[in-house]
Every structure is written in structure tokens, then in C-alpha cells.
N, CA, C and O atoms as a GROMACS GRO file, in nm:
protein
  384
    1MET      N    1  -4.286   2.268   1.620
    1MET     CA    2  -4.215   2.292   1.501
    1MET      C    3  -4.288   2.264   1.375
    1MET      O    4  -4.242   2.299   1.267
    2ASN      N    5  -4.398   2.203   1.385
    2ASN     CA    6  -4.481   2.173   1.271
    2ASN      C    7  -4.422   2.083   1.172
    2ASN      O    8  -4.447   2.101   1.053
    3ILE      N    9  -4.340   1.981   1.213
    3ILE     CA   10  -4.278   1.890   1.118
    3ILE      C   11  -4.356   1.757   1.124
    3ILE      O   12  -4.363   1.693   1.228
    4PRO      N   13  -4.416   1.718   1.008
    4PRO     CA   14  -4.494   1.586   0.996
    4PRO      C   15  -4.394   1.477   1.040
    4PRO      O   16  -4.278   1.474   1.000
    5ALA      N   17  -4.448   1.388   1.125
    5ALA     CA   18  -4.384   1.269   1.180
    5ALA      C   19  -4.471   1.161   1.197
    5ALA      O   20  -4.590   1.184   1.216
    6ARG      N   21  -4.422   1.030   1.192
    6ARG     CA   22  -4.491   0.915   1.196
    6ARG      C   23  -4.420   0.809   1.276
    6ARG      O   24  -4.299   0.794   1.260
    7TYR      N   25  -4.487   0.733   1.361
    7TYR     CA   26  -4.434   0.620   1.439
    7TYR      C   27  -4.422   0.494   1.344
    7TYR      O   28  -4.514   0.459   1.271
    8CYS      N   29  -4.306   0.433   1.350
    8CYS     CA   30  -4.284   0.311   1.275
    8CYS      C   31  -4.258   0.184   1.354
    8CYS      O   32  -4.188   0.195   1.455
    9THR      N   33  -4.301   0.076   1.323
    9THR     CA   34  -4.271  -0.050   1.396
    9THR      C   35  -4.225  -0.153   1.306
    9THR      O   36  -4.271  -0.158   1.191
   10GLY      N   37  -4.141  -0.234   1.346
   10GLY     CA   38  -4.087  -0.349   1.270
   10GLY      C   39  -3.969  -0.412   1.334
   10GLY      O   40  -3.961  -0.421   1.457
   11TYR      N   41  -3.871  -0.458   1.249
   11TYR     CA   42  -3.746  -0.518   1.309
   11TYR      C   43  -3.628  -0.468   1.237
   11TYR      O   44  -3.632  -0.438   1.118
   12LEU      N   45  -3.520  -0.458   1.314
   12LEU     CA   46  -3.387  -0.405   1.274
   12LEU      C   47  -3.319  -0.529   1.209
   12LEU      O   48  -3.314  -0.638   1.266
   13VAL      N   49  -3.270  -0.507   1.095
   13VAL     CA   50  -3.186  -0.613   1.028
   13VAL      C   51  -3.045  -0.621   1.102
   13VAL      O   52  -2.983  -0.520   1.136
   14ILE      N   53  -3.006  -0.741   1.120
   14ILE     CA   54  -2.872  -0.757   1.208
   14ILE      C   55  -2.748  -0.761   1.122
   14ILE      O   56  -2.639  -0.784   1.173
   15SER      N   57  -2.763  -0.738   0.991
   15SER     CA   58  -2.647  -0.725   0.902
   15SER      C   59  -2.567  -0.601   0.932
   15SER      O   60  -2.620  -0.493   0.957
   16GLY      N   61  -2.430  -0.623   0.928
   16GLY     CA   62  -2.357  -0.493   0.951
   16GLY      C   63  -2.326  -0.452   1.085
   16GLY      O   64  -2.266  -0.347   1.107
   17VAL      N   65  -2.368  -0.536   1.184
   17VAL     CA   66  -2.350  -0.507   1.334
   17VAL      C   67  -2.280  -0.636   1.392
   17VAL      O   68  -2.288  -0.745   1.336
   18PRO      N   69  -2.215  -0.617   1.503
   18PRO     CA   70  -2.150  -0.740   1.554
   18PRO      C   71  -2.254  -0.856   1.581
   18PRO      O   72  -2.370  -0.834   1.617
   19ALA      N   73  -2.204  -0.980   1.560
   19ALA     CA   74  -2.289  -1.088   1.573
   19ALA      C   75  -2.338  -1.107   1.718
   19ALA      O   76  -2.263  -1.078   1.812
   20SER      N   77  -2.459  -1.153   1.737
   20SER     CA   78  -2.513  -1.173   1.861
   20SER      C   79  -2.602  -1.295   1.871
   20SER      O   80  -2.673  -1.330   1.776
   21SER      N   81  -2.597  -1.360   1.988
   21SER     CA   82  -2.670  -1.492   1.992
   21SER      C   83  -2.824  -1.451   2.031
   21SER      O   84  -2.912  -1.537   2.034
   22ASP      N   85  -2.848  -1.330   2.059
   22ASP     CA   86  -2.990  -1.280   2.098
   22ASP      C   87  -3.072  -1.297   1.992
   22ASP      O   88  -3.028  -1.277   1.878
   23PRO      N   89  -3.210  -1.337   2.015
   23PRO     CA   90  -3.306  -1.337   1.905
   23PRO      C   91  -3.332  -1.192   1.850
   23PRO      O   92  -3.324  -1.095   1.925
   24MET      N   93  -3.361  -1.181   1.731
   24MET     CA   94  -3.412  -1.062   1.668
   24MET      C   95  -3.536  -1.016   1.731
   24MET      O   96  -3.628  -1.097   1.744
   25ASP      N   97  -3.548  -0.893   1.772
   25ASP     CA   98  -3.641  -0.829   1.848
   25ASP      C   99  -3.720  -0.734   1.774
   25ASP      O  100  -3.673  -0.678   1.675
   26PHE      N  101  -3.851  -0.708   1.819
   26PHE     CA  102  -3.933  -0.597   1.770
   26PHE      C  103  -3.862  -0.474   1.797
   26PHE      O  104  -3.787  -0.468   1.894
   27SER      N  105  -3.882  -0.367   1.713
   27SER     CA  106  -3.822  -0.240   1.734
   27SER      C  107  -3.909  -0.134   1.682
   27SER      O  108  -3.995  -0.158   1.597
   28ALA      N  109  -3.888  -0.009   1.734
   28ALA     CA  110  -3.964   0.102   1.687
   28ALA      C  111  -3.873   0.223   1.661
   28ALA      O  112  -3.767   0.236   1.723
   29TRP      N  113  -3.915   0.310   1.571
   29TRP     CA  114  -3.835   0.429   1.531
   29TRP      C  115  -3.940   0.529   1.481
   29TRP      O  116  -4.060   0.500   1.480
   30PHE      N  117  -3.895   0.647   1.440
   30PHE     CA  118  -3.995   0.737   1.378
   30PHE      C  119  -3.936   0.797   1.253
   30PHE      O  120  -3.814   0.791   1.236
   31GLU      N  121  -4.014   0.853   1.166
   31GLU     CA  122  -3.978   0.917   1.051
   31GLU      C  123  -4.039   1.056   1.048
   31GLU      O  124  -4.153   1.079   1.089
   32ALA      N  125  -3.954   1.153   0.998
   32ALA     CA  126  -4.001   1.296   0.982
   32ALA      C  127  -3.989   1.340   0.850
   32ALA      O  128  -3.892   1.303   0.785
   33TYR      N  129  -4.077   1.416   0.800
   33TYR     CA  130  -4.080   1.475   0.671
   33TYR      C  131  -4.007   1.614   0.671
   33TYR      O  132  -4.054   1.718   0.717
   34VAL      N  133  -3.890   1.600   0.614
   34VAL     CA  134  -3.799   1.726   0.620
   34VAL      C  135  -3.738   1.731   0.480
   34VAL      O  136  -3.693   1.630   0.426
   35GLY      N  137  -3.739   1.843   0.426
   35GLY     CA  138  -3.669   1.866   0.291
   35GLY      C  139  -3.730   1.785   0.175
   35GLY      O  140  -3.656   1.748   0.084
   36GLY      N  141  -3.869   1.753   0.174
   36GLY     CA  142  -3.929   1.695   0.079
   36GLY      C  143  -3.928   1.545   0.077
   36GLY      O  144  -3.974   1.482  -0.018
   37ARG      N  145  -3.877   1.491   0.176
   37ARG     CA  146  -3.878   1.343   0.190
   37ARG      C  147  -3.881   1.294   0.342
   37ARG      O  148  -3.856   1.369   0.436
   38TRP      N  149  -3.911   1.170   0.354
   38TRP     CA  150  -3.917   1.107   0.489
   38TRP      C  151  -3.779   1.070   0.522
   38TRP      O  152  -3.705   1.017   0.439
   39HIS      N  153  -3.741   1.100   0.653
   39HIS     CA  154  -3.604   1.064   0.706
   39HIS      C  155  -3.630   0.981   0.828
   39HIS      O  156  -3.716   1.011   0.910
   40ILE      N  157  -3.553   0.876   0.839
   40ILE     CA  158  -3.558   0.779   0.953
   40ILE      C  159  -3.469   0.830   1.085
   40ILE      O  160  -3.350   0.860   1.077
   41PHE      N  161  -3.539   0.834   1.198
   41PHE     CA  162  -3.465   0.876   1.318
   41PHE      C  163  -3.485   0.756   1.414
   41PHE      O  164  -3.595   0.701   1.422
   42ASP      N  165  -3.382   0.717   1.482
   42ASP     CA  166  -3.388   0.596   1.583
   42ASP      C  167  -3.319   0.640   1.705
   42ASP      O  168  -3.199   0.617   1.720
   43PRO      N  169  -3.387   0.700   1.792
   43PRO     CA  170  -3.333   0.760   1.918
   43PRO      C  171  -3.286   0.647   2.013
   43PRO      O  172  -3.203   0.671   2.101
   44ARG      N  173  -3.342   0.516   1.995
   44ARG     CA  174  -3.291   0.408   2.086
   44ARG      C  175  -3.155   0.362   2.036
   44ARG      O  176  -3.066   0.348   2.120
   45ASN      N  177  -3.132   0.339   1.919
   45ASN     CA  178  -2.995   0.284   1.865
   45ASN      C  179  -2.909   0.393   1.830
   45ASN      O  180  -2.789   0.381   1.854
   46ASN      N  181  -2.954   0.501   1.773
   46ASN     CA  182  -2.882   0.627   1.743
   46ASN      C  183  -2.752   0.596   1.665
   46ASN      O  184  -2.648   0.657   1.689
   47LYS      N  185  -2.759   0.504   1.574
   47LYS     CA  186  -2.646   0.471   1.483
   47LYS      C  187  -2.698   0.415   1.359
   47LYS      O  188  -2.794   0.339   1.366
   48PRO      N  189  -2.645   0.445   1.241
   48PRO     CA  190  -2.689   0.388   1.107
   48PRO      C  191  -2.696   0.243   1.113
   48PRO      O  192  -2.611   0.178   1.173
   49ARG      N  193  -2.799   0.188   1.049
   49ARG     CA  194  -2.825   0.041   1.036
   49ARG      C  195  -2.838   0.018   0.886
   49ARG      O  196  -2.872   0.106   0.806
   50ILE      N  197  -2.808  -0.108   0.856
   50ILE     CA  198  -2.806  -0.136   0.704
   50ILE      C  199  -2.965  -0.141   0.655
   50ILE      O  200  -3.002  -0.097   0.547
   51GLY      N  201  -3.043  -0.198   0.746
   51GLY     CA  202  -3.182  -0.210   0.704
   51GLY      C  203  -3.289  -0.228   0.810
   51GLY      O  204  -3.257  -0.272   0.921
   52ARG      N  205  -3.406  -0.199   0.783
   52ARG     CA  206  -3.514  -0.228   0.877
   52ARG      C  207  -3.624  -0.290   0.795
   52ARG      O  208  -3.640  -0.263   0.676
   53VAL      N  209  -3.702  -0.376   0.866
   53VAL     CA  210  -3.810  -0.447   0.814
   53VAL      C  211  -3.930  -0.367   0.870
   53VAL      O  212  -3.962  -0.378   0.988
   54LEU      N  213  -3.990  -0.291   0.789
   54LEU     CA  214  -4.105  -0.203   0.831
   54LEU      C  215  -4.242  -0.291   0.834
   54LEU      O  216  -4.282  -0.350   0.734
   55ILE      N  217  -4.303  -0.294   0.947
   55ILE     CA  218  -4.426  -0.363   0.951
   55ILE      C  219  -4.545  -0.272   0.937
   55ILE      O  220  -4.639  -0.306   0.865
   56ALA      N  221  -4.545  -0.158   1.002
   56ALA     CA  222  -4.652  -0.075   0.993
   56ALA      C  223  -4.609   0.072   1.045
   56ALA      O  224  -4.511   0.089   1.116
   57GLN      N  225  -4.692   0.174   1.002
   57GLN     CA  226  -4.667   0.315   1.040
   57GLN      C  227  -4.800   0.372   1.089
   57GLN      O  228  -4.907   0.336   1.039
   58GLY      N  229  -4.791   0.460   1.182
   58GLY     CA  230  -4.912   0.517   1.237
   58GLY      C  231  -4.894   0.645   1.328
   58GLY      O  232  -4.782   0.696   1.326
   59ARG      N  233  -4.979   0.695   1.396
   59ARG     CA  234  -4.965   0.809   1.470
   59ARG      C  235  -4.893   0.776   1.603
   59ARG      O  236  -4.826   0.863   1.658
   60ASP      N  237  -4.905   0.649   1.659
   60ASP     CA  238  -4.843   0.605   1.780
   60ASP      C  239  -4.850   0.456   1.789
   60ASP      O  240  -4.899   0.394   1.695
   61ALA      N  241  -4.803   0.393   1.896
   61ALA     CA  242  -4.792   0.246   1.916
   61ALA      C  243  -4.928   0.182   1.906
   61ALA      O  244  -4.945   0.070   1.858
   62ALA      N  245  -5.020   0.254   1.951
   62ALA     CA  246  -5.172   0.192   1.947
   62ALA      C  247  -5.212   0.174   1.810
   62ALA      O  248  -5.277   0.073   1.782
   63ASP      N  249  -5.184   0.255   1.723
   63ASP     CA  250  -5.211   0.247   1.580
   63ASP      C  251  -5.157   0.119   1.506
   63ASP      O  252  -5.213   0.068   1.409
   64VAL      N  253  -5.040   0.072   1.563
   64VAL     CA  254  -4.963  -0.028   1.480
   64VAL      C  255  -4.921  -0.151   1.566
   64VAL      O  256  -4.810  -0.202   1.550
   65SER      N  257  -5.012  -0.198   1.656
   65SER     CA  258  -4.971  -0.298   1.736
   65SER      C  259  -4.964  -0.430   1.653
   65SER      O  260  -5.046  -0.454   1.564
   66LEU      N  261  -4.862  -0.514   1.687
   66LEU     CA  262  -4.841  -0.639   1.610
   66LEU      C  263  -4.961  -0.728   1.639
   66LEU      O  264  -5.008  -0.793   1.546
   67SER      N  265  -5.012  -0.736   1.755
   67SER     CA  266  -5.118  -0.821   1.782
   67SER      C  267  -5.195  -0.766   1.904
   67SER      O  268  -5.140  -0.698   1.990
   68THR      N  269  -5.320  -0.799   1.906
   68THR     CA  270  -5.407  -0.752   2.017
   68THR      C  271  -5.484  -0.865   2.061
   68THR      O  272  -5.566  -0.916   1.984
   69THR      N  273  -5.465  -0.913   2.183
   69THR     CA  274  -5.540  -1.033   2.241
   69THR      C  275  -5.626  -0.997   2.360
   69THR      O  276  -5.604  -0.897   2.428
   70PHE      N  277  -5.723  -1.081   2.382
   70PHE     CA  278  -5.805  -1.069   2.507
   70PHE      C  279  -5.812  -1.191   2.572
   70PHE      O  280  -5.840  -1.289   2.504
   71GLY      N  281  -5.790  -1.207   2.706
   71GLY     CA  282  -5.790  -1.333   2.779
   71GLY      C  283  -5.650  -1.391   2.776
   71GLY      O  284  -5.558  -1.338   2.712
   72PRO      N  285  -5.637  -1.505   2.850
   72PRO     CA  286  -5.515  -1.582   2.851
   72PRO      C  287  -5.470  -1.630   2.712
   72PRO      O  288  -5.550  -1.674   2.630
   73ASN      N  289  -5.337  -1.618   2.690
   73ASN     CA  290  -5.284  -1.677   2.572
   73ASN      C  291  -5.133  -1.699   2.592
   73ASN      O  292  -5.073  -1.642   2.684
   74VAL      N  293  -5.071  -1.782   2.506
   74VAL     CA  294  -4.940  -1.824   2.513
   74VAL      C  295  -4.870  -1.820   2.380
   74VAL      O  296  -4.915  -1.893   2.292
   75LEU      N  297  -4.775  -1.750   2.356
   75LEU     CA  298  -4.711  -1.740   2.220
   75LEU      C  299  -4.605  -1.860   2.234
   75LEU      O  300  -4.516  -1.861   2.319
   76LYS      N  301  -4.627  -1.960   2.142
   76LYS     CA  302  -4.528  -2.067   2.159
   76LYS      C  303  -4.390  -2.046   2.077
   76LYS      O  304  -4.281  -2.091   2.115
   77SER      N  305  -4.411  -1.975   1.966
   77SER     CA  306  -4.286  -1.956   1.889
   77SER      C  307  -4.315  -1.839   1.794
   77SER      O  308  -4.428  -1.824   1.747
   78PHE      N  309  -4.215  -1.755   1.765
   78PHE     CA  310  -4.217  -1.654   1.671
   78PHE      C  311  -4.073  -1.612   1.634
   78PHE      O  312  -3.998  -1.562   1.719
   79LYS      N  313  -4.037  -1.631   1.508
   79LYS     CA  314  -3.898  -1.611   1.450
   79LYS      C  315  -3.908  -1.522   1.327
   79LYS      O  316  -4.001  -1.523   1.246
   80VAL      N  317  -3.796  -1.443   1.323
   80VAL     CA  318  -3.782  -1.352   1.201
   80VAL      C  319  -3.641  -1.373   1.157
   80VAL      O  320  -3.545  -1.370   1.234
   81TRP      N  321  -3.633  -1.396   1.027
   81TRP     CA  322  -3.502  -1.406   0.951
   81TRP      C  323  -3.503  -1.303   0.848
   81TRP      O  324  -3.604  -1.267   0.788
   82THR      N  325  -3.376  -1.253   0.829
   82THR     CA  326  -3.351  -1.155   0.719
   82THR      C  327  -3.224  -1.184   0.649
   82THR      O  328  -3.128  -1.232   0.709
   83ASP      N  329  -3.223  -1.153   0.523
   83ASP     CA  330  -3.103  -1.182   0.431
   83ASP      C  331  -3.069  -1.040   0.369
   83ASP      O  332  -3.159  -0.966   0.331
   84GLU      N  333  -2.948  -1.008   0.361
   84GLU     CA  334  -2.912  -0.890   0.284
   84GLU      C  335  -2.922  -0.919   0.140
   84GLU      O  336  -2.870  -1.018   0.089
   85VAL      N  337  -2.993  -0.828   0.071
   85VAL     CA  338  -3.000  -0.835  -0.084
   85VAL      C  339  -2.921  -0.715  -0.127
   85VAL      O  340  -2.952  -0.602  -0.088
   86ARG      N  341  -2.816  -0.739  -0.211
   86ARG     CA  342  -2.742  -0.630  -0.263
   86ARG      C  343  -2.800  -0.600  -0.400
   86ARG      O  344  -2.842  -0.689  -0.475
   87GLY      N  345  -2.801  -0.473  -0.428
   87GLY     CA  346  -2.860  -0.419  -0.564
   87GLY      C  347  -2.839  -0.273  -0.566
   87GLY      O  348  -2.756  -0.215  -0.495
   88ASN      N  349  -2.923  -0.211  -0.658
   88ASN     CA  350  -2.920  -0.061  -0.669
   88ASN      C  351  -2.982  -0.001  -0.549
   88ASN      O  352  -3.096  -0.036  -0.517
   89PRO      N  353  -2.908   0.098  -0.472
   89PRO     CA  354  -2.958   0.151  -0.346
   89PRO      C  355  -3.088   0.221  -0.378
   89PRO      O  356  -3.181   0.216  -0.297
   90ASP      N  357  -3.100   0.291  -0.498
   90ASP     CA  358  -3.222   0.368  -0.523
   90ASP      C  359  -3.339   0.274  -0.530
   90ASP      O  360  -3.451   0.318  -0.504
   91SER      N  361  -3.324   0.154  -0.561
   91SER     CA  362  -3.442   0.051  -0.576
   91SER      C  363  -3.475  -0.023  -0.449
   91SER      O  364  -3.577  -0.091  -0.440
   92ASP      N  365  -3.383  -0.008  -0.346
   92ASP     CA  366  -3.405  -0.082  -0.221
   92ASP      C  367  -3.476   0.002  -0.127
   92ASP      O  368  -3.423   0.021  -0.017
   93ALA      N  369  -3.595   0.060  -0.155
   93ALA     CA  370  -3.652   0.149  -0.073
   93ALA      C  371  -3.697   0.089   0.069
   93ALA      O  372  -3.713   0.160   0.169
   94LEU      N  373  -3.716  -0.047   0.068
   94LEU     CA  374  -3.750  -0.100   0.204
   94LEU      C  375  -3.629  -0.127   0.289
   94LEU      O  376  -3.643  -0.158   0.407
   95LEU      N  377  -3.512  -0.115   0.232
   95LEU     CA  378  -3.394  -0.140   0.321
   95LEU      C  379  -3.316  -0.009   0.354
   95LEU      O  380  -3.198   0.010   0.325
   96MET      N  381  -3.396   0.075   0.417
   96MET     CA  382  -3.336   0.210   0.461
   96MET      C  383  -3.263   0.196   0.592
   96MET      O  384  -3.209   0.294   0.643
   0.00000   0.00000   0.00000
């Protein structure tokens, strides 16, 4: 179909969805350039979300890995927090 697309990686903001005790987790989605702008598509969740914390964009998951390690390693801790910031929706480009 010759539609430009890019793989995106980051975290889904948990505001606006039912509360969960599960830790915030890494997520992935894609963006397609249609009608003169980039649109977000999330086939995994398939429902609107208030925001996303975009970490990286690339051609595929290999382009945007959060970490690359060689040999044995142990991740002791990793936490992500988000807070909703209300404002002008046109200026909140990162909260799509």
C-alpha cells in the first residue's frame, strides 16, 4: 500500500484506565503517515489511551532496543512513573 510506517517503543500511561497493581510495562505500537500527519495505531490494546511515553522510533524492534547486554546480568530494579499534565492539547505533542 506504500504507506510510510515506523515502529515505536515506550510506556503506556496508566491514567484514564482502571487501576491495577501490576507494574507499568514496556509497550510497542506503530505510527503510519496518512493524510499529512503521523497517526498512532496500537493493535495490542486497540483502544484509545490518554498518553504514551515515547522512548524511540525505528524500522523494527532491533532499531530501538532499550538495552543490549552480553553475558550474564541481573536487573535489580527498574521503575517508571507518570503524572498527567493538563494543558493545551495542541501543545501536548508527547501525550498522544
